[in-house]
VOKOLLO-330105 format. One record per residue (C-alpha): x, y, z; chain; residue in three letters; residue number from 1. Coordinates in nm, 4 decimals. Example, Ala and Ser with C-alpha at 12.3 -4.5 7.8 and 13.67 -1.06 7.14 Angstrom:
! VOKOLLO-330105
<site u="1.2300" v="-0.4500" w="0.7800" chain="A" res="ALA" n="1"/>
<site u="1.3670" v="-0.1060" w="0.7140" chain="A" res="SER" n="2"/>
This chain:
! VOKOLLO-330105
<site u="-8.0817" v="9.7323" w="-11.5827" chain="A" res="MET" n="1"/>
<site u="-7.8191" v="9.8146" w="-11.7416" chain="A" res="ILE" n="2"/>
<site u="-7.7573" v="10.2117" w="-11.8172" chain="A" res="LEU" n="3"/>
<site u="-7.5210" v="10.4006" w="-12.1317" chain="A" res="ARG" n="4"/>
<site u="-7.4343" v="10.6663" w="-12.1894" chain="A" res="ASN" n="5"/>
<site u="-7.5071" v="10.7610" w="-12.6090" chain="A" res="TYR" n="6"/>
<site u="-7.2424" v="10.8985" w="-12.8089" chain="A" res="PRO" n="7"/>
<site u="-7.3292" v="11.2498" w="-12.9139" chain="A" res="LYS" n="8"/>
<site u="-7.4228" v="11.1790" w="-13.2689" chain="A" res="THR" n="9"/>
<site u="-7.8074" v="11.1267" w="-13.1952" chain="A" res="ARG" n="10"/>
<site u="-7.7636" v="11.5226" w="-13.1872" chain="A" res="VAL" n="11"/>
<site u="-7.8025" v="11.5064" w="-13.5745" chain="A" res="GLY" n="12"/>
<site u="-8.1464" v="11.3845" w="-13.5854" chain="A" res="PHE" n="13"/>
<site u="-8.3427" v="11.6032" w="-13.4440" chain="A" res="VAL" n="14"/>
<site u="-8.6032" v="11.8351" w="-13.5763" chain="A" res="ALA" n="15"/>
<site u="-8.6829" v="11.6239" w="-13.9427" chain="A" res="MET" n="16"/>
<site u="-9.0734" v="11.5028" w="-13.9502" chain="A" res="ALA" n="17"/>
<site u="-9.0718" v="11.2169" w="-14.1592" chain="A" res="LEU" n="18"/>
<site u="-9.2669" v="10.9694" w="-14.3177" chain="A" res="ALA" n="19"/>
<site u="-9.2758" v="10.5777" w="-14.1467" chain="A" res="LEU" n="20"/>
<site u="-9.1642" v="10.2677" w="-14.3417" chain="A" res="SER" n="21"/>
<site u="-9.4577" v="10.0373" w="-14.4826" chain="A" res="GLY" n="22"/>
<site u="-9.6418" v="9.8975" w="-14.1508" chain="A" res="CYS" n="23"/>
<site u="-9.5816" v="10.1985" w="-13.9143" chain="A" res="ALA" n="24"/>
<site u="-9.7783" v="10.5351" w="-13.9227" chain="A" res="ALA" n="25"/>
<site u="-9.6007" v="10.8890" w="-13.9323" chain="A" res="HIS" n="26"/>
<site u="-9.3641" v="11.0185" w="-13.6724" chain="A" res="GLU" n="27"/>
<site u="-9.1210" v="11.2786" w="-13.6058" chain="A" res="SER" n="28"/>
<site u="-8.7127" v="11.1850" w="-13.6286" chain="A" res="SER" n="29"/>
<site u="-8.5216" v="11.0616" w="-13.3419" chain="A" res="PRO" n="30"/>
<site u="-8.2636" v="11.2574" w="-13.1541" chain="A" res="GLY" n="31"/>
<site u="-8.2300" v="11.5449" w="-13.0232" chain="A" res="THR" n="32"/>
<site u="-8.0370" v="11.9113" w="-13.0393" chain="A" res="GLY" n="33"/>
<site u="-7.9217" v="12.0405" w="-13.3652" chain="A" res="ALA" n="34"/>
<site u="-8.1360" v="12.1866" w="-13.6386" chain="A" res="ALA" n="35"/>
<site u="-8.1889" v="11.9458" w="-13.9747" chain="A" res="SER" n="36"/>
<site u="-8.1635" v="12.0121" w="-14.3209" chain="A" res="PRO" n="37"/>
<site u="-8.5150" v="12.2060" w="-14.4693" chain="A" res="GLY" n="38"/>
<site u="-8.7239" v="11.9698" w="-14.6451" chain="A" res="PRO" n="39"/>
<site u="-8.6257" v="12.1101" w="-14.9386" chain="A" res="GLY" n="40"/>
<site u="-8.2465" v="11.9777" w="-14.9027" chain="A" res="ASP" n="41"/>
<site u="-8.2423" v="11.6958" w="-15.1434" chain="A" res="ALA" n="42"/>
<site u="-7.9009" v="11.6026" w="-15.0510" chain="A" res="SER" n="43"/>
<site u="-8.0359" v="11.4390" w="-14.6989" chain="A" res="VAL" n="44"/>
<site u="-8.2357" v="11.1232" w="-14.7912" chain="A" res="PRO" n="45"/>
<site u="-8.5907" v="11.0599" w="-14.5899" chain="A" res="GLU" n="46"/>
<site u="-8.5369" v="10.9168" w="-14.2550" chain="A" res="MET" n="47"/>
<site u="-8.7954" v="10.6262" w="-14.1882" chain="A" res="GLN" n="48"/>
<site u="-8.9135" v="10.4235" w="-13.9076" chain="A" res="ARG" n="49"/>
<site u="-8.8154" v="10.0760" w="-13.9507" chain="A" res="ILE" n="50"/>
<site u="-8.9118" v="9.7632" w="-13.7955" chain="A" res="ARG" n="51"/>
<site u="-8.8782" v="9.3974" w="-13.8645" chain="A" res="GLY" n="52"/>
<site u="-8.6638" v="9.0760" w="-13.8171" chain="A" res="GLU" n="53"/>
<site u="-8.3221" v="9.0696" w="-13.7467" chain="A" res="VAL" n="54"/>
<site u="-8.1005" v="8.7770" w="-13.8918" chain="A" res="LEU" n="55"/>
<site u="-7.7162" v="8.8040" w="-13.7720" chain="A" res="VAL" n="56"/>
<site u="-7.4842" v="8.6854" w="-14.0469" chain="A" res="GLY" n="57"/>
<site u="-7.0895" v="8.6339" w="-14.0109" chain="A" res="LYS" n="58"/>
<site u="-7.0506" v="8.9318" w="-14.2592" chain="A" res="ASP" n="59"/>
<site u="-7.3032" v="9.1922" w="-14.0476" chain="A" res="GLY" n="60"/>
<site u="-7.6796" v="9.2182" w="-14.0603" chain="A" res="TYR" n="61"/>
<site u="-8.0154" v="9.1210" w="-14.2466" chain="A" res="GLY" n="62"/>
<site u="-8.3317" v="9.2952" w="-14.2006" chain="A" res="LEU" n="63"/>
<site u="-8.6923" v="9.1713" w="-14.3087" chain="A" res="THR" n="64"/>
<site u="-8.9004" v="9.4774" w="-14.2934" chain="A" res="PRO" n="65"/>
<site u="-9.2488" v="9.4329" w="-14.1494" chain="A" res="CYS" n="66"/>
<site u="-9.4881" v="9.4435" w="-14.4265" chain="A" res="GLY" n="67"/>
<site u="-9.2183" v="9.2915" w="-14.6219" chain="A" res="SER" n="68"/>
<site u="-9.0636" v="8.9131" w="-14.7345" chain="A" res="ASP" n="69"/>
<site u="-8.8077" v="9.0970" w="-14.8795" chain="A" res="GLN" n="70"/>
<site u="-8.4361" v="9.1037" w="-14.6361" chain="A" res="GLN" n="71"/>
<site u="-8.2708" v="9.3927" w="-14.6918" chain="A" res="ARG" n="72"/>
<site u="-7.8661" v="9.3987" w="-14.5930" chain="A" res="ILE" n="73"/>
<site u="-7.7965" v="9.6844" w="-14.3320" chain="A" res="LEU" n="74"/>
<site u="-7.5545" v="9.9029" w="-14.3125" chain="A" res="THR" n="75"/>
<site u="-7.4689" v="10.0976" w="-13.9266" chain="A" res="LEU" n="76"/>
<site u="-7.4146" v="10.4466" w="-13.8455" chain="A" res="SER" n="77"/>
<site u="-7.1727" v="10.4379" w="-13.5320" chain="A" res="GLN" n="78"/>
<site u="-7.4173" v="10.5192" w="-13.2811" chain="A" res="GLN" n="79"/>
<site u="-7.6703" v="10.2409" w="-13.4304" chain="A" res="ALA" n="80"/>
<site u="-7.3114" v="10.0281" w="-13.4506" chain="A" res="GLY" n="81"/>
<site u="-7.2363" v="10.1024" w="-13.1244" chain="A" res="ALA" n="82"/>
<site u="-7.6157" v="9.9784" w="-12.9854" chain="A" res="PHE" n="83"/>
<site u="-7.5885" v="9.6665" w="-13.1261" chain="A" res="LEU" n="84"/>
<site u="-7.2555" v="9.6080" w="-13.0103" chain="A" res="ASP" n="85"/>
<site u="-7.3667" v="9.6264" w="-12.6783" chain="A" res="GLU" n="86"/>
<site u="-7.6866" v="9.4465" w="-12.7515" chain="A" res="PHE" n="87"/>
<site u="-7.5124" v="9.1793" w="-12.9148" chain="A" res="MET" n="88"/>
<site u="-7.3427" v="9.0837" w="-12.5802" chain="A" res="GLN" n="89"/>
<site u="-7.2239" v="8.7666" w="-12.4813" chain="A" res="PRO" n="90"/>
<site u="-7.2572" v="8.7254" w="-12.8903" chain="A" res="GLY" n="91"/>
<site u="-7.5039" v="8.4136" w="-12.9103" chain="A" res="ASP" n="92"/>
<site u="-7.7782" v="8.6180" w="-13.0991" chain="A" res="LYS" n="93"/>
<site u="-7.8752" v="8.4521" w="-13.4062" chain="A" res="LEU" n="94"/>
<site u="-8.1869" v="8.6663" w="-13.4770" chain="A" res="GLU" n="95"/>
<site u="-8.4171" v="8.9252" w="-13.3222" chain="A" res="PHE" n="96"/>
<site u="-8.7051" v="9.2002" w="-13.3399" chain="A" res="PHE" n="97"/>
<site u="-8.5297" v="9.5483" w="-13.4348" chain="A" res="MET" n="98"/>
<site u="-8.7265" v="9.9008" w="-13.4036" chain="A" res="ASP" n="99"/>
<site u="-8.4926" v="10.1767" w="-13.5309" chain="A" res="ALA" n="100"/>
<site u="-8.4815" v="10.4412" w="-13.7850" chain="A" res="TRP" n="101"/>
<site u="-8.3336" v="10.4409" w="-14.1196" chain="A" res="GLY" n="102"/>
<site u="-8.3052" v="10.5599" w="-14.4460" chain="A" res="ARG" n="103"/>
<site u="-8.2314" v="10.4662" w="-14.8001" chain="A" res="GLU" n="104"/>
<site u="-7.8498" v="10.5528" w="-14.9028" chain="A" res="LYS" n="105"/>
<site u="-7.6269" v="10.4266" w="-15.2034" chain="A" res="ASP" n="106"/>
<site u="-7.8746" v="10.1430" w="-15.2817" chain="A" res="GLY" n="107"/>
<site u="-7.8191" v="10.0252" w="-14.9184" chain="A" res="LYS" n="108"/>
<site u="-8.0480" v="10.0062" w="-14.6093" chain="A" res="LEU" n="109"/>
<site u="-7.8900" v="10.2427" w="-14.3279" chain="A" res="GLU" n="110"/>
<site u="-7.9721" v="10.2521" w="-13.9781" chain="A" res="ILE" n="111"/>
<site u="-7.8720" v="10.5629" w="-13.8111" chain="A" res="ILE" n="112"/>
<site u="-8.0677" v="10.5096" w="-13.4835" chain="A" res="ALA" n="113"/>
<site u="-8.1962" v="10.1481" w="-13.3124" chain="A" res="VAL" n="114"/>
<site u="-8.5052" v="10.2634" w="-13.0848" chain="A" res="GLU" n="115"/>
<site u="-8.4874" v="9.9068" w="-12.9512" chain="A" res="ARG" n="116"/>
<site u="-8.4418" v="9.5519" w="-12.9537" chain="A" res="ALA" n="117"/>
<site u="-8.5488" v="9.2376" w="-12.8196" chain="A" res="HIS" n="118"/>
<site u="-8.5394" v="8.8713" w="-12.8698" chain="A" res="THR" n="119"/>
<site u="-8.8668" v="8.8288" w="-12.6696" chain="A" res="GLU" n="120"/>
<site u="-9.1782" v="9.0953" w="-12.6671" chain="A" res="GLY" n="121"/>
<site u="-9.3843" v="9.2365" w="-12.9496" chain="A" res="PRO" n="122"/>
<site u="-9.3248" v="9.1645" w="-13.2797" chain="A" res="ARG" n="123"/>
<site u="-9.4539" v="9.3038" w="-13.6461" chain="A" res="CYS" n="124"/>
<site u="-9.8261" v="9.1884" w="-13.5498" chain="A" res="ASP" n="125"/>
<site u="-9.8423" v="9.4368" w="-13.2303" chain="A" res="ALA" n="126"/>
<site u="-10.0578" v="9.7219" w="-13.2050" chain="A" res="SER" n="127"/>
<site u="-9.9340" v="10.0777" w="-13.2510" chain="A" res="ARG" n="128"/>
<site u="-9.8742" v="10.2777" w="-12.9304" chain="A" res="GLU" n="129"/>
<site u="-10.0749" v="10.5705" w="-12.8992" chain="A" res="GLY" n="130"/>
<site u="-9.7906" v="10.7534" w="-12.6845" chain="A" res="ALA" n="131"/>
<site u="-9.4884" v="10.9681" w="-12.7279" chain="A" res="GLN" n="132"/>
<site u="-9.2974" v="10.7293" w="-12.4903" chain="A" res="PHE" n="133"/>
<site u="-9.3801" v="10.3767" w="-12.4015" chain="A" res="VAL" n="134"/>
<site u="-9.1791" v="10.2928" w="-12.0690" chain="A" res="VAL" n="135"/>
<site u="-9.1180" v="9.9988" w="-11.8868" chain="A" res="SER" n="136"/>
<site u="-8.9627" v="9.8628" w="-11.5552" chain="A" res="GLY" n="137"/>
<site u="-8.9252" v="9.5583" w="-11.3041" chain="A" res="THR" n="138"/>
<site u="-8.9397" v="9.4419" w="-10.9435" chain="A" res="GLU" n="139"/>
<site u="-9.2033" v="9.4480" w="-10.9526" chain="A" res="PRO" n="140"/>
<site u="-9.3310" v="9.5064" w="-11.3135" chain="A" res="PHE" n="141"/>
<site u="-9.4750" v="9.8215" w="-11.4037" chain="A" res="TRP" n="142"/>
<site u="-9.5574" v="9.9920" w="-11.7147" chain="A" res="SER" n="143"/>
<site u="-9.5732" v="10.4113" w="-11.7891" chain="A" res="LEU" n="144"/>
<site u="-9.7681" v="10.5547" w="-12.1158" chain="A" res="GLN" n="145"/>
<site u="-9.6245" v="10.9437" w="-12.2089" chain="A" res="LEU" n="146"/>
<site u="-9.8411" v="11.1192" w="-12.3868" chain="A" res="SER" n="147"/>
<site u="-9.8404" v="11.5844" w="-12.4794" chain="A" res="PRO" n="148"/>
<site u="-10.1458" v="11.5354" w="-12.1775" chain="A" res="SER" n="149"/>
<site u="-10.0099" v="11.3635" w="-11.9003" chain="A" res="GLY" n="150"/>
<site u="-9.9028" v="11.0449" w="-11.8501" chain="A" res="TRP" n="151"/>
<site u="-10.0457" v="10.6474" w="-11.7286" chain="A" res="LEU" n="152"/>
<site u="-9.8941" v="10.4659" w="-11.4818" chain="A" res="LEU" n="153"/>
<site u="-9.9689" v="10.1375" w="-11.4381" chain="A" res="GLN" n="154"/>
<site u="-9.8388" v="9.8791" w="-11.1392" chain="A" res="ARG" n="155"/>
<site u="-9.9452" v="9.5835" w="-10.9962" chain="A" res="PRO" n="156"/>
<site u="-10.1485" v="9.5500" w="-10.6995" chain="A" res="ASP" n="157"/>
<site u="-10.2311" v="9.9288" w="-10.7479" chain="A" res="HIS" n="158"/>
<site u="-10.4926" v="10.1147" w="-10.9722" chain="A" res="PRO" n="159"/>
<site u="-10.3997" v="10.2569" w="-11.2770" chain="A" res="PRO" n="160"/>
<site u="-10.2899" v="10.6061" w="-11.2201" chain="A" res="LEU" n="161"/>
<site u="-10.3359" v="10.8979" w="-11.4792" chain="A" res="GLN" n="162"/>
<site u="-10.1707" v="11.2097" w="-11.4606" chain="A" res="VAL" n="163"/>
<site u="-10.2258" v="11.5727" w="-11.6366" chain="A" res="ALA" n="164"/>
<site u="-9.8934" v="11.7124" w="-11.7359" chain="A" res="ALA" n="165"/>
<site u="-9.7532" v="11.8702" w="-12.0671" chain="A" res="VAL" n="166"/>
<site u="-9.3884" v="11.7767" w="-12.1894" chain="A" res="PRO" n="167"/>
<site u="-9.1118" v="12.0111" w="-12.2028" chain="A" res="THR" n="168"/>
<site u="-8.8113" v="11.9915" w="-12.3622" chain="A" res="LYS" n="169"/>
<site u="-8.4822" v="12.0115" w="-12.1756" chain="A" res="ILE" n="170"/>
<site u="-8.1345" v="11.9276" w="-12.3284" chain="A" res="GLY" n="171"/>
<site u="-8.1258" v="11.5730" w="-12.5045" chain="A" res="ALA" n="172"/>
<site u="-8.4436" v="11.4520" w="-12.3039" chain="A" res="GLY" n="173"/>
<site u="-8.8028" v="11.5484" w="-12.2101" chain="A" res="TYR" n="174"/>
<site u="-8.9480" v="11.6343" w="-11.8463" chain="A" res="LEU" n="175"/>
<site u="-9.3463" v="11.6098" w="-11.7418" chain="A" res="TRP" n="176"/>
<site u="-9.4327" v="11.7481" w="-11.4161" chain="A" res="THR" n="177"/>
<site u="-9.7226" v="11.7992" w="-11.1884" chain="A" res="SER" n="178"/>
<site u="-9.8305" v="11.9224" w="-10.8832" chain="A" res="THR" n="179"/>
<site u="-10.1434" v="11.7334" w="-10.7717" chain="A" res="SER" n="180"/>
<site u="-9.9541" v="11.4560" w="-10.7218" chain="A" res="PRO" n="181"/>
<site u="-9.6315" v="11.5907" w="-10.6886" chain="A" res="LYS" n="182"/>
<site u="-9.4358" v="11.4310" w="-10.9344" chain="A" res="ALA" n="183"/>
<site u="-9.1867" v="11.4164" w="-11.2005" chain="A" res="THR" n="184"/>
<site u="-9.1096" v="11.2128" w="-11.5331" chain="A" res="VAL" n="185"/>
<site u="-8.7685" v="11.2530" w="-11.7466" chain="A" res="GLU" n="186"/>
<site u="-8.6644" v="11.0538" w="-12.0352" chain="A" res="ILE" n="187"/>
<site u="-8.3234" v="11.0880" w="-12.1337" chain="A" res="THR" n="188"/>
<site u="-8.1318" v="10.9314" w="-12.4223" chain="A" res="PRO" n="189"/>
<site u="-7.9125" v="10.6119" w="-12.2732" chain="A" res="ALA" n="190"/>
<site u="-7.8497" v="10.2652" w="-12.3501" chain="A" res="TYR" n="191"/>
<site u="-8.0845" v="10.0563" w="-12.1544" chain="A" res="CYS" n="192"/>
<site u="-8.1038" v="9.7186" w="-12.1587" chain="A" res="ALA" n="193"/>
<site u="-8.4112" v="9.4895" w="-11.9625" chain="A" res="ASP" n="194"/>
<site u="-8.1670" v="9.1758" w="-11.8817" chain="A" res="ALA" n="195"/>
<site u="-8.4817" v="8.9630" w="-11.7557" chain="A" res="MET" n="196"/>
<site u="-8.6360" v="9.0001" w="-12.1271" chain="A" res="ALA" n="197"/>
<site u="-8.3100" v="9.0203" w="-12.3420" chain="A" res="ASP" n="198"/>
<site u="-8.4231" v="9.3573" w="-12.4461" chain="A" res="ALA" n="199"/>
<site u="-8.2454" v="9.6921" w="-12.4594" chain="A" res="ALA" n="200"/>
<site u="-8.4129" v="10.0634" w="-12.5535" chain="A" res="SER" n="201"/>
<site u="-8.2760" v="10.4149" w="-12.6421" chain="A" res="ALA" n="202"/>
<site u="-8.4222" v="10.5559" w="-12.3641" chain="A" res="TRP" n="203"/>
<site u="-8.3868" v="10.5767" w="-11.9824" chain="A" res="GLN" n="204"/>
<site u="-8.7185" v="10.7135" w="-11.7530" chain="A" res="ALA" n="205"/>
<site u="-8.6377" v="10.8153" w="-11.4174" chain="A" res="LYS" n="206"/>
<site u="-8.9986" v="10.8640" w="-11.2273" chain="A" res="ILE" n="207"/>
<site u="-9.0837" v="11.0568" w="-10.8541" chain="A" res="SER" n="208"/>
<site u="-9.3899" v="11.0240" w="-10.7373" chain="A" res="LEU" n="209"/>
<site u="-9.3757" v="11.1443" w="-10.3652" chain="A" res="ASP" n="210"/>
<site u="-9.2090" v="10.9485" w="-10.2019" chain="A" res="ASP" n="211"/>
<site u="-9.1896" v="10.6625" w="-10.4720" chain="A" res="LEU" n="212"/>
<site u="-8.8753" v="10.6360" w="-10.7439" chain="A" res="ARG" n="213"/>
<site u="-8.8818" v="10.4066" w="-11.0358" chain="A" res="LEU" n="214"/>
<site u="-8.6079" v="10.3799" w="-11.3144" chain="A" res="THR" n="215"/>
<site u="-8.7298" v="10.1960" w="-11.6691" chain="A" res="GLY" n="216"/>
<site u="-8.5785" v="10.1802" w="-12.0105" chain="A" res="CYS" n="217"/>
<site u="-8.8565" v="10.3699" w="-12.2526" chain="A" res="ALA" n="218"/>
<site u="-8.9187" v="10.3916" w="-12.6382" chain="A" res="HIS" n="219"/>
<site u="-9.0732" v="10.5591" w="-12.8882" chain="A" res="ARG" n="220"/>
<site u="-9.4672" v="10.5057" w="-12.9351" chain="A" res="GLY" n="221"/>
<site u="-9.6341" v="10.6517" w="-13.2736" chain="A" res="GLU" n="222"/>
<site u="-9.6850" v="11.0267" w="-13.1511" chain="A" res="LEU" n="223"/>
<site u="-9.5089" v="11.3458" w="-13.2139" chain="A" res="PRO" n="224"/>
<site u="-9.2115" v="11.4847" w="-12.9214" chain="A" res="LEU" n="225"/>
<site u="-9.2710" v="11.8551" w="-12.8959" chain="A" res="PRO" n="226"/>
């Protein structure tokens, strides 16, 4: 698993409550930190959660959004470009699925931040995830769903573990803490790659459960953040 710190450009996109594109439900915008323009500020185009299939061309990227048959040429923010530059290494990917945040700008689709990208995994027909974050890890494989009331951990050869905990915003990330069992889950913005699945996401997860320590990669679900 490869982790990279994000550039601070994520900071500008925190508190917008924005509509999702075609096949997605409403979600809040990505990012953490500085206040965003108010809803009456018409100078800032509305951001959307955008999912779809990306084709890599010699001049850049083209995306066909879920629910559409029209390919859009993409422009990338510095943050989104840095994410995709990392994800594309060693440069042999020709197409992949992308889940991102973007907006219309000057007649083009501008990608502000990438939530996740993968060549293998869920596509447009996948069910929506009723969680604030969805986390996965390997060695062995495990998964975690985080919600406003707590989290659900699933591991091989273990019964599902449901823990009550309320998330709090800590700096640029989020923290769930419980006393019974004694556990914490910390989500922070960082490039996180799962080489086994040829996938990358925008968040890193750290789990402490009694003597157990797990790290994994996370992406936003459908539920709004605190």
